[in-house]
N, C-alpha and C positions, 0 to 999 in steps of 0.2 A: 329205910323203907324196904320191906320184903314184898316181892312180887310173886304171884302164882305163876306156874308154867304157862298158863293161857295168857296172862298179862305180859309175860316176857315175849311170847310169840307175837302178840299184838304190837308191842313196842318195836320189836325187830322189824316187823312188816312195815310199820309206819316209817322207820328210818330208811329202809330199802326204797320205799316209794318216794321219800323226799330226795334221796340221792338220785333216783331215776329222773325225776323232774328237774333237778338241778343240772344234771348232765345234759338233758335235753335243752335247757335254757342256755347253757354254755355253748352248745353247738350252734344254736340260733344266733347268739351274739357273735361267735366267731365268723359265721357266714355274713352277718351284717357288717362286721368290721372289714372283711375281705372285699365286700362290695363297695364300701365307702373308700377304701384304699384304691380300688380300681378306678373309681370315679375321680378321686383326686389325681391319679396318674394321668387320666385323659384330659384334665383341665390344666395340666402342667405344674401342679403343686408338688412339692417334694415332701412326702410324708415321713415322719420320724420312723426309724427302724423299730420293729416290734420286739420287745424283750421276750425271751424264751422262758416264760414262767410256767407254762402248762406242762412242759416235759418234766420239770423238776418235781411236780406233784403227781405225775402219772396220768395226765390227761392228754389225749391226742396221739 
């Protein structure tokens, strides 16, 4: 499939916007995870250690 320059720009823009919103969602989920871990700590539960997967893919 051959794309025109305008279509390529539009596809690139769409991909950038998807990435932007995905990163935003990841940040919200990380904040929620931290809040839940803090809540577990206050009730005396022992949460499992969090694997460091985000750093391996360049997030955070």
